[in-house]
C-alpha positions in Angstrom: 120.4 53.6 172.5 122.1 50.3 172.2 124.8 49.4 174.4 126.8 45.9 173.5 129.5 44.7 175.9 131.6 41.8 174.7 134.3 39.9 176.5 136.7 37.5 175.1 139.0 34.9 176.9 141.6 32.9 175.2 143.8 30.2 176.7 146.7 28.6 175.1 149.1 25.7 176.0 152.4 24.8 174.4 154.7 22.0 175.1 158.0 21.8 173.3 160.4 18.8 174.1 163.9 19.3 172.4 162.7 20.6 169.1 161.4 17.1 168.4 158.0 17.1 169.6 155.7 20.2 169.5 152.1 19.9 171.1 149.6 22.6 171.7 146.1 23.3 172.6 144.0 26.5 172.7 140.6 27.6 173.5 138.4 30.7 173.2 135.7 31.9 174.7 133.3 34.7 173.8 130.3 36.5 175.5 128.5 39.5 174.8 125.4 41.2 176.2 123.1 43.8 174.5 120.9 46.2 176.3 118.3 48.4 174.4 116.7 51.5 175.8 114.2 53.6 174.2 113.3 57.2 175.3 109.9 58.4 174.4 109.2 62.2 175.0 107.0 65.0 173.6 107.7 68.6 173.1 105.2 71.0 173.6 104.8 73.8 171.0 103.1 76.8 171.7 101.8 78.7 168.7 100.7 82.4 168.8 97.0 82.5 169.7 94.2 84.9 169.3 92.0 86.4 172.1 89.2 84.2 171.8 91.7 80.9 171.8 93.4 82.6 174.7 90.4 82.7 176.9 89.3 79.0 175.9 92.7 77.9 177.0 92.5 80.0 180.2 89.1 78.2 180.8 90.7 74.8 180.1 93.4 75.5 182.5 91.2 76.7 185.2 89.1 73.5 184.7 92.0 71.4 185.1 93.4 73.0 188.4 89.9 72.5 189.7 90.0 68.7 188.8 93.6 68.4 190.3 92.5 70.2 193.5 89.4 68.1 193.9 91.5 64.9 193.3 94.0 66.1 196.1 91.3 66.5 198.3 89.7 63.3 197.8 93.3 61.7 197.9 93.7 63.6 201.5 90.4 62.5 202.8 91.1 58.9 201.9 94.3 58.7 203.6 92.9 60.3 206.5 90.2 57.8 207.0 92.9 55.0 206.4 95.0 56.7 209.2 92.1 56.9 211.6 91.5 53.1 211.4 95.0 52.2 212.5 95.2 52.1 216.3 
C-alpha cells in the first residue's frame, strides 16, 4: 500500500495604479511525502490426509506442545531467579 500526501501553496500579489502601471509577483510551493507499507503473511492450507499422515501430524503437534511447555518452564524459572535477586 502506498500513500502519497501532497500540499500546494500559492501566493500572489498584484498592484494596479490607475490602469497605467500593473505589477505582479507570485510564488508557488509544493511539498509531498510518500509512505509505503508492505504486509507479508502466509495462508495455511490443510489438505485431506490419510491415517498414517494424520498420526505423524499428531506426533509433531505433541512434540511442539512439549517444546513450548519446556520453554515456558525455563522462562518462568529464569524470571523467578531474577526476581529473587531483587531486595
